[in-house]
Structure formats: C-alpha cells, structure tokens
N, CA, C and O atoms as CSV, one atom per row, in Angstrom:
chain,resi,resn,atom,element,x,y,z
A,1,MET,N,N,11.150,-29.735,19.302
A,1,MET,CA,C,10.409,-29.826,20.668
A,1,MET,C,C,11.394,-30.498,21.793
A,1,MET,O,O,12.263,-31.362,21.675
A,2,ASP,N,N,10.947,-29.809,22.865
A,2,ASP,CA,C,12.096,-30.324,24.067
A,2,ASP,C,C,11.291,-30.667,25.111
A,2,ASP,O,O,10.344,-29.901,25.291
A,3,THR,N,N,11.384,-31.541,25.809
A,3,THR,CA,C,10.829,-32.350,26.974
A,3,THR,C,C,11.605,-31.991,28.135
A,3,THR,O,O,12.812,-32.228,28.093
A,4,ARG,N,N,11.060,-31.405,29.272
A,4,ARG,CA,C,11.859,-30.645,30.487
A,4,ARG,C,C,10.843,-31.245,31.611
A,4,ARG,O,O,9.730,-31.679,31.312
A,5,ILE,N,N,11.381,-31.217,33.003
A,5,ILE,CA,C,10.994,-31.169,34.102
A,5,ILE,C,C,11.179,-29.824,34.503
A,5,ILE,O,O,12.298,-29.311,34.471
A,6,LEU,N,N,9.849,-29.018,34.999
A,6,LEU,CA,C,9.870,-27.537,35.212
A,6,LEU,C,C,8.960,-27.450,36.363
A,6,LEU,O,O,8.080,-28.277,36.601
A,7,LYS,N,N,9.234,-26.329,37.115
A,7,LYS,CA,C,8.152,-25.918,38.186
A,7,LYS,C,C,7.223,-24.758,37.451
A,7,LYS,O,O,7.560,-24.157,36.430
A,8,VAL,N,N,5.904,-24.554,38.225
A,8,VAL,CA,C,5.144,-23.688,37.712
A,8,VAL,C,C,5.414,-22.632,38.426
A,8,VAL,O,O,5.588,-22.807,39.632
A,9,VAL,N,N,5.520,-21.252,37.858
A,9,VAL,CA,C,5.690,-20.081,38.764
A,9,VAL,C,C,4.403,-19.532,38.823
A,9,VAL,O,O,3.943,-19.354,39.951
A,10,ARG,N,N,3.649,-19.192,37.748
A,10,ARG,CA,C,2.185,-18.912,37.754
A,10,ARG,C,C,1.458,-19.313,36.610
A,10,ARG,O,O,2.046,-19.901,35.702
A,11,GLN,N,N,0.294,-19.075,36.547
A,11,GLN,CA,C,-0.571,-19.246,35.166
A,11,GLN,C,C,-1.746,-18.120,35.002
A,11,GLN,O,O,-2.423,-17.805,35.982
A,12,GLY,N,N,-1.891,-17.713,34.119
A,12,GLY,CA,C,-3.030,-16.605,33.892
A,12,GLY,C,C,-4.400,-17.629,33.554
A,12,GLY,O,O,-4.448,-18.858,33.599
A,13,GLU,N,N,-5.429,-16.690,33.220
A,13,GLU,CA,C,-6.611,-17.170,32.872
A,13,GLU,C,C,-6.868,-17.410,31.504
A,13,GLU,O,O,-6.466,-16.622,30.648
A,14,ALA,N,N,-7.488,-18.407,31.230
A,14,ALA,CA,C,-8.049,-18.743,29.535
A,14,ALA,C,C,-8.768,-17.609,29.033
A,14,ALA,O,O,-9.444,-16.914,29.792
A,15,PHE,N,N,-8.665,-17.364,27.756
A,15,PHE,CA,C,-9.228,-16.372,26.964
A,15,PHE,C,C,-9.176,-16.933,25.623
A,15,PHE,O,O,-8.382,-17.795,25.247
A,16,SER,N,N,-10.244,-16.279,24.813
A,16,SER,CA,C,-10.348,-16.726,23.219
A,16,SER,C,C,-9.496,-15.665,22.449
A,16,SER,O,O,-9.311,-14.478,22.715
A,17,VAL,N,N,-8.984,-16.508,21.314
A,17,VAL,CA,C,-8.183,-15.837,20.409
A,17,VAL,C,C,-8.717,-16.204,19.111
A,17,VAL,O,O,-9.339,-17.264,19.040
A,18,GLN,N,N,-8.552,-15.413,17.960
A,18,GLN,CA,C,-8.878,-15.743,16.496
A,18,GLN,C,C,-7.914,-16.898,16.303
A,18,GLN,O,O,-6.804,-16.851,16.833
A,19,SER,N,N,-8.324,-18.020,15.505
A,19,SER,CA,C,-7.235,-18.580,14.793
A,19,SER,C,C,-8.146,-19.186,13.539
A,19,SER,O,O,-9.354,-19.425,13.539
A,20,ALA,N,N,-7.372,-19.322,12.688
A,20,ALA,CA,C,-7.828,-19.681,11.258
A,20,ALA,C,C,-8.007,-21.234,11.327
A,20,ALA,O,O,-8.937,-21.800,10.752
A,21,LYS,N,N,-7.046,-21.898,12.078
A,21,LYS,CA,C,-7.378,-23.421,12.090
A,21,LYS,C,C,-8.275,-23.940,13.015
A,21,LYS,O,O,-8.204,-25.163,13.137
A,22,ALA,N,N,-9.032,-23.417,13.647
A,22,ALA,CA,C,-10.244,-23.806,14.561
A,22,ALA,C,C,-11.214,-23.733,13.711
A,22,ALA,O,O,-11.267,-22.956,12.757
A,23,GLU,N,N,-12.139,-24.660,14.070
A,23,GLU,CA,C,-13.675,-24.588,13.394
A,23,GLU,C,C,-14.468,-23.410,13.628
A,23,GLU,O,O,-14.997,-22.731,12.748
A,24,ALA,N,N,-14.522,-23.194,14.962
A,24,ALA,CA,C,-15.365,-22.077,15.219
A,24,ALA,C,C,-14.627,-20.546,14.849
A,24,ALA,O,O,-15.211,-19.487,15.079
A,25,GLY,N,N,-13.586,-20.600,14.389
A,25,GLY,CA,C,-12.609,-19.578,14.067
A,25,GLY,C,C,-11.957,-18.802,15.487
A,25,GLY,O,O,-11.284,-17.778,15.366
A,26,GLN,N,N,-12.215,-19.359,16.707
A,26,GLN,CA,C,-11.781,-19.118,17.841
A,26,GLN,C,C,-11.337,-20.365,18.649
A,26,GLN,O,O,-11.889,-21.465,18.606
A,27,ILE,N,N,-10.224,-20.017,19.412
A,27,ILE,CA,C,-9.548,-21.197,20.453
A,27,ILE,C,C,-8.973,-20.616,21.527
A,27,ILE,O,O,-8.316,-19.575,21.516
A,28,GLN,N,N,-9.287,-21.463,22.679
A,28,GLN,CA,C,-9.039,-20.860,23.925
A,28,GLN,C,C,-7.327,-20.785,23.970
A,28,GLN,O,O,-6.558,-21.407,23.236
A,29,LYS,N,N,-7.050,-20.023,24.839
A,29,LYS,CA,C,-5.467,-19.720,25.073
A,29,LYS,C,C,-5.291,-19.317,26.540
A,29,LYS,O,O,-6.131,-18.606,27.092
A,30,CYS,N,N,-4.179,-19.777,27.185
A,30,CYS,CA,C,-3.906,-19.536,28.492
A,30,CYS,C,C,-2.212,-19.262,28.598
A,30,CYS,O,O,-1.489,-20.097,28.054
A,31,ASN,N,N,-1.858,-18.608,28.991
A,31,ASN,CA,C,-0.290,-18.155,29.308
A,31,ASN,C,C,0.035,-18.878,30.729
A,31,ASN,O,O,-0.779,-18.898,31.652
A,32,ILE,N,N,1.581,-19.584,30.800
A,32,ILE,CA,C,2.003,-20.176,32.002
A,32,ILE,C,C,3.458,-19.878,31.994
A,32,ILE,O,O,4.024,-19.714,30.914
A,33,VAL,N,N,4.146,-19.792,33.180
A,33,VAL,CA,C,5.451,-19.564,33.187
A,33,VAL,C,C,5.881,-20.394,34.081
A,33,VAL,O,O,5.532,-20.453,35.260
A,34,LEU,N,N,6.884,-21.249,33.353
A,34,LEU,CA,C,7.664,-22.310,33.778
A,34,LEU,C,C,8.894,-22.151,34.244
A,34,LEU,O,O,9.484,-21.224,33.689
A,35,LYS,N,N,9.446,-22.658,34.982
A,35,LYS,CA,C,10.798,-22.145,35.624
A,35,LYS,C,C,11.548,-23.785,35.467
A,35,LYS,O,O,10.936,-24.847,35.353
A,36,GLU,N,N,12.980,-23.592,35.504
A,36,GLU,CA,C,13.787,-24.841,35.325
A,36,GLU,C,C,14.185,-25.141,36.899
A,36,GLU,O,O,14.430,-24.205,37.659
A,37,LEU,N,N,14.230,-26.477,37.318
A,37,LEU,CA,C,14.715,-26.523,38.734
A,37,LEU,C,C,16.248,-26.462,39.156
A,37,LEU,O,O,17.157,-26.975,38.502
A,38,GLY,N,N,16.349,-25.996,39.944
A,38,GLY,CA,C,17.830,-25.979,40.688
A,38,GLY,C,C,18.288,-24.624,41.345
A,38,GLY,O,O,19.420,-24.513,41.816
A,39,GLY,N,N,17.336,-23.557,41.361
A,39,GLY,CA,C,17.623,-22.388,42.363
A,39,GLY,C,C,16.726,-21.228,41.725
A,39,GLY,O,O,15.809,-21.314,40.908
A,40,LYS,N,N,17.309,-20.069,42.388
A,40,LYS,CA,C,16.417,-18.821,42.484
A,40,LYS,C,C,16.685,-18.370,40.803
A,40,LYS,O,O,15.769,-17.896,40.131
A,41,PHE,N,N,18.033,-18.588,40.268
A,41,PHE,CA,C,18.228,-17.607,38.829
A,41,PHE,C,C,18.035,-18.620,37.655
A,41,PHE,O,O,18.370,-18.272,36.523
A,42,GLU,N,N,17.441,-20.021,37.907
A,42,GLU,CA,C,17.408,-20.660,36.634
A,42,GLU,C,C,16.341,-20.072,35.432
A,42,GLU,O,O,15.510,-19.171,35.545
A,43,ASN,N,N,16.546,-20.600,34.683
A,43,ASN,CA,C,15.637,-20.021,33.229
A,43,ASN,C,C,14.392,-20.294,33.529
A,43,ASN,O,O,14.001,-21.259,34.186
A,44,GLU,N,N,13.471,-19.074,32.843
A,44,GLU,CA,C,12.035,-19.094,33.083
A,44,GLU,C,C,11.377,-18.928,31.796
A,44,GLU,O,O,11.858,-18.047,31.083
A,45,PHE,N,N,10.562,-19.462,31.422
A,45,PHE,CA,C,9.550,-19.629,30.130
A,45,PHE,C,C,8.325,-19.288,30.032
A,45,PHE,O,O,7.483,-20.047,30.511
A,46,VAL,N,N,7.902,-18.020,29.368
A,46,VAL,CA,C,6.533,-17.812,29.379
A,46,VAL,C,C,5.906,-18.556,27.988
A,46,VAL,O,O,6.227,-18.295,26.829
A,47,CYS,N,N,5.133,-19.340,28.346
A,47,CYS,CA,C,4.469,-20.344,27.195
A,47,CYS,C,C,3.301,-20.079,27.430
A,47,CYS,O,O,2.798,-19.644,28.466
A,48,ALA,N,N,2.642,-20.454,26.032
A,48,ALA,CA,C,1.061,-20.427,25.670
A,48,ALA,C,C,0.762,-22.092,25.506
A,48,ALA,O,O,1.522,-22.914,24.996
A,49,MET,N,N,-0.699,-22.359,26.148
A,49,MET,CA,C,-1.275,-23.459,26.035
A,49,MET,C,C,-2.496,-23.236,25.357
A,49,MET,O,O,-3.278,-22.385,25.778
A,50,LEU,N,N,-2.799,-24.067,24.120
A,50,LEU,CA,C,-4.024,-23.777,23.501
A,50,LEU,C,C,-4.918,-24.983,23.661
A,50,LEU,O,O,-4.517,-26.006,24.216
A,51,GLY,N,N,-6.181,-24.845,23.148
A,51,GLY,CA,C,-7.317,-25.538,23.140
A,51,GLY,C,C,-7.595,-26.069,24.329
A,51,GLY,O,O,-7.601,-25.344,25.323
A,52,SER,N,N,-7.915,-27.636,24.428
A,52,SER,CA,C,-8.223,-27.978,25.657
A,52,SER,C,C,-7.236,-27.991,26.784
A,52,SER,O,O,-7.599,-27.997,27.960
A,53,LEU,N,N,-5.893,-27.995,26.380
A,53,LEU,CA,C,-4.928,-27.760,27.426
A,53,LEU,C,C,-4.853,-26.343,27.940
A,53,LEU,O,O,-3.904,-26.100,28.685
A,54,ALA,N,N,-5.582,-25.502,27.704
A,54,ALA,CA,C,-5.695,-24.113,28.364
A,54,ALA,C,C,-6.807,-24.217,29.464
A,54,ALA,O,O,-6.936,-23.300,30.276
A,55,ALA,N,N,-7.493,-25.163,29.492
A,55,ALA,CA,C,-8.579,-25.562,30.636
A,55,ALA,C,C,-7.901,-25.797,31.813
A,55,ALA,O,O,-8.304,-25.435,32.919
A,56,CYS,N,N,-6.584,-26.569,31.533
A,56,CYS,CA,C,-6.047,-27.280,32.768
A,56,CYS,C,C,-5.740,-26.454,33.564
A,56,CYS,O,O,-5.587,-25.324,33.100
A,57,ARG,N,N,-5.510,-26.645,35.122
A,57,ARG,CA,C,-5.097,-25.730,35.935
A,57,ARG,C,C,-4.039,-26.088,36.566
A,57,ARG,O,O,-3.989,-27.247,36.978
A,58,PHE,N,N,-2.933,-25.188,36.797
A,58,PHE,CA,C,-1.735,-25.728,37.468
A,58,PHE,C,C,-1.597,-24.607,38.755
A,58,PHE,O,O,-2.370,-23.663,38.913
A,59,TYR,N,N,-0.586,-24.889,39.523
A,59,TYR,CA,C,-0.679,-24.056,40.761
A,59,TYR,C,C,0.610,-23.822,40.972
A,59,TYR,O,O,1.391,-24.715,40.645
A,60,GLU,N,N,1.127,-22.608,41.549
A,60,GLU,CA,C,2.301,-22.412,42.141
A,60,GLU,C,C,3.009,-23.618,42.764
A,60,GLU,O,O,2.483,-24.361,43.593
A,61,GLY,N,N,4.396,-23.757,42.231
A,61,GLY,CA,C,5.008,-24.701,42.933
A,61,GLY,C,C,4.875,-26.330,42.379
A,61,GLY,O,O,5.605,-27.217,42.822
A,62,ASP,N,N,3.979,-26.529,41.494
A,62,ASP,CA,C,3.537,-27.653,40.660
A,62,ASP,C,C,4.706,-28.114,40.115
A,62,ASP,O,O,5.365,-27.258,39.525
A,63,VAL,N,N,5.200,-29.354,40.151
A,63,VAL,CA,C,6.230,-29.879,39.463
A,63,VAL,C,C,5.646,-30.644,38.331
A,63,VAL,O,O,4.879,-31.588,38.521
A,64,VAL,N,N,6.032,-30.211,37.079
A,64,VAL,CA,C,5.476,-30.688,35.728
A,64,VAL,C,C,6.462,-30.967,34.841
A,64,VAL,O,O,7.447,-30.233,34.763
A,65,VAL,N,N,6.283,-32.289,33.907
A,65,VAL,CA,C,6.785,-32.515,32.960
A,65,VAL,C,C,6.213,-31.729,31.506
A,65,VAL,O,O,5.012,-31.845,31.262
A,66,ALA,N,N,6.787,-31.205,30.876
A,66,ALA,CA,C,6.414,-30.070,29.945
A,66,ALA,C,C,7.023,-30.357,28.350
A,66,ALA,O,O,8.237,-30.535,28.248
A,67,THR,N,N,6.334,-30.390,27.359
A,67,THR,CA,C,6.984,-30.728,26.233
A,67,THR,C,C,6.677,-29.124,25.626
A,67,THR,O,O,5.584,-28.580,25.787
A,68,LEU,N,N,7.743,-28.526,24.961
A,68,LEU,CA,C,7.963,-27.082,24.661
A,68,LEU,C,C,8.221,-27.109,23.496
A,68,LEU,O,O,9.118,-27.862,23.117
A,69,ARG,N,N,7.471,-26.245,22.511
A,69,ARG,CA,C,7.970,-26.048,20.982
A,69,ARG,C,C,8.526,-24.600,20.894
A,69,ARG,O,O,7.735,-23.699,21.171
A,70,PHE,N,N,9.760,-24.284,20.552
A,70,PHE,CA,C,10.182,-23.063,20.484
A,70,PHE,C,C,10.159,-22.641,18.771
A,70,PHE,O,O,10.576,-23.341,17.849
A,71,SER,N,N,9.624,-21.468,18.698
A,71,SER,CA,C,9.695,-21.027,17.421
A,71,SER,C,C,9.833,-19.373,17.160
A,71,SER,O,O,9.735,-18.518,18.040
A,72,THR,N,N,10.047,-19.169,15.950
A,72,THR,CA,C,10.023,-17.463,15.771
A,72,THR,C,C,9.179,-17.028,14.784
A,72,THR,O,O,8.970,-17.961,14.009
A,73,HIS,N,N,8.582,-16.002,14.455
A,73,HIS,CA,C,7.999,-15.340,13.558
A,73,HIS,C,C,8.416,-13.938,13.450
A,73,HIS,O,O,9.099,-13.369,14.302
A,74,GLU,N,N,7.964,-13.383,12.333
A,74,GLU,CA,C,8.332,-12.184,11.995
A,74,GLU,C,C,7.057,-11.288,11.564
A,74,GLU,O,O,6.251,-11.624,10.697
A,75,TYR,N,N,7.011,-10.092,12.314
A,75,TYR,CA,C,5.783,-9.283,12.139
A,75,TYR,C,C,6.275,-7.527,12.134
A,75,TYR,O,O,6.825,-6.918,13.051
A,76,GLN,N,N,5.959,-7.128,11.092
A,76,GLN,CA,C,6.297,-5.762,10.741
A,76,GLN,C,C,7.793,-5.327,11.153
A,76,GLN,O,O,8.190,-4.333,11.762
A,77,ASN,N,N,8.388,-6.275,10.680
A,77,ASN,CA,C,10.035,-6.301,10.612
A,77,ASN,C,C,10.707,-6.159,11.904
A,77,ASN,O,O,11.671,-5.452,12.200
A,78,GLN,N,N,9.879,-7.123,12.756
A,78,GLN,CA,C,10.239,-7.429,14.113
A,78,GLN,C,C,10.498,-8.990,14.226
A,78,GLN,O,O,9.809,-9.684,13.478
A,79,VAL,N,N,11.272,-9.547,14.942
A,79,VAL,CA,C,11.218,-10.893,15.191
A,79,VAL,C,C,10.769,-11.517,16.354
A,79,VAL,O,O,11.480,-11.239,17.320
A,80,PHE,N,N,9.830,-12.270,16.602
A,80,PHE,CA,C,9.318,-12.567,17.899
A,80,PHE,C,C,9.590,-13.794,18.208
A,80,PHE,O,O,9.384,-14.516,17.232
A,81,GLN,N,N,10.069,-14.540,19.390
A,81,GLN,CA,C,9.917,-15.869,19.866
A,81,GLN,C,C,8.854,-16.333,20.417
A,81,GLN,O,O,8.268,-15.462,21.062
A,82,GLU,N,N,8.253,-17.558,20.436
A,82,GLU,CA,C,6.783,-17.940,20.958
A,82,GLU,C,C,7.509,-19.350,21.570
A,82,GLU,O,O,8.403,-20.046,21.088
A,83,VAL,N,N,6.868,-19.455,22.633
A,83,VAL,CA,C,7.089,-20.807,23.117
A,83,VAL,C,C,5.571,-21.664,23.584
A,83,VAL,O,O,4.673,-21.356,24.368
A,84,LEU,N,N,5.736,-22.562,22.916
A,84,LEU,CA,C,4.047,-23.195,23.088
A,84,LEU,C,C,4.384,-24.476,23.802
A,84,LEU,O,O,5.380,-25.167,23.589
A,85,ALA,N,N,3.186,-24.765,24.897
A,85,ALA,CA,C,3.377,-26.140,25.661
A,85,ALA,C,C,2.488,-26.837,25.003
A,85,ALA,O,O,1.294,-26.539,25.006
A,86,THR,N,N,2.986,-27.850,24.361
A,86,THR,CA,C,2.039,-28.715,23.526
A,86,THR,C,C,1.468,-30.051,24.601
A,86,THR,O,O,0.502,-30.764,24.327
A,87,ASP,N,N,2.174,-30.154,25.647
A,87,ASP,CA,C,1.667,-30.988,26.768
A,87,ASP,C,C,2.327,-30.673,27.871
A,87,ASP,O,O,3.494,-30.287,27.930
A,88,ILE,N,N,1.330,-30.894,29.053
A,88,ILE,CA,C,2.185,-31.009,30.125
A,88,ILE,C,C,1.203,-31.951,31.219
A,88,ILE,O,O,-0.021,-32.006,31.331
A,89,VAL,N,N,1.975,-32.444,31.739
A,89,VAL,CA,C,1.733,-33.467,32.911
A,89,VAL,C,C,1.992,-33.116,34.563
A,89,VAL,O,O,3.195,-32.941,34.753
A,90,LYS,N,N,1.452,-33.017,35.391
A,90,LYS,CA,C,1.845,-32.632,36.745
A,90,LYS,C,C,2.303,-34.195,37.261
A,90,LYS,O,O,1.657,-35.238,37.164
A,91,LEU,N,N,3.605,-33.975,37.823
A,91,LEU,CA,C,4.167,-35.143,38.536
A,91,LEU,C,C,3.453,-35.315,40.009
A,91,LEU,O,O,3.359,-34.370,40.792
A,92,ASN,N,N,3.036,-36.436,40.245
A,92,ASN,CA,C,2.710,-36.524,41.797
A,92,ASN,C,C,3.756,-36.519,42.777
A,92,ASN,O,O,4.896,-36.968,42.660
A,93,ARG,N,N,3.096,-35.822,43.984
A,93,ARG,CA,C,4.306,-35.863,44.912
A,93,ARG,C,C,4.304,-36.643,46.168
A,93,ARG,O,O,5.300,-36.651,46.891
C-alpha cells in the first residue's frame, strides 16, 4: 500500500456490485480519479472505493490524503491493474 497527498479530479456515483465477501452478496462501489500534486501532466489514478467509503463525497479540487492498494488480476488471458482506495481523508484548507 502507498499513502499519498493527491487532488480530486472527479468522482462518480456509488452503485452496487456483486461480492462474495459481503453478507448480503452486494457491496457499494464508487470510482474516483485522483491526481498527484505538481502540475498539469502529473500522474492520475482511477481508484475504486468500496463499502462505506463509497458513500463519502469528494469534490473537484479537494486535496486528500489517500492510501492506495495496487494489484493485478488475470481474466480470460488478459491482465488488469486495479487501484483500490482503502482510506481517504480530506485535508482542511
């Protein structure tokens, strides 16, 4: 895992997805785009937020501290990278 100070680019709406780990068989998921500080061409990350974190709202320009977990998985002979935001805290301005 990696903890970084990032800026929020945009956040989508939360939606339900199937999960074998959740009691009800479904879990809330929300995608958020985070960008490193420094300029126009810094790295951006499309991250998933799961469970109660998916209900949190962040807005464009918010500066946050986020813990990101990078992983890969293979599906039908293709490899995909996933970025999961396991914790996000907005920094006060």
